[in-house]
N, C-alpha and C positions, 0 to 999 in steps of 0.2 A: 504493500500500500504506500509506504513512504517513497519507495523507488518510483512508483507510478506518479506520485504527486510532485516529484522533483522537477521535471521540466517546466511546469507552470510556475512553480515557486521561483525557479531560476529566471524565468522571463520577467516576473514581477521585480525580482532583485535587480536585474539589468536596468529596468526602467527607473527604479529608485536611485541607482548609482548615477544614471544619466542626469536625473533631476538634481542630484546632489552636486554633480560637476557643474551644472549650469548655475546653481546657486552660488557655488564657490567663485566662479568666474565673475558673476555679477557683483559679489561682495568685494572681490579684489579690485575690480574696476572702480567701484565706489570709493574704496580706500585710496586708490591711486589719484582719483580726482580731488581728494581733499587737499 
């Protein structure tokens, strides 16, 4: 069951990581502009 659930969990994880990277870039840009 856990193995079957892994792919969808991985997909969600990748989306979360992408959102986190976007947020980090935005924050870095904001700090640079200060």
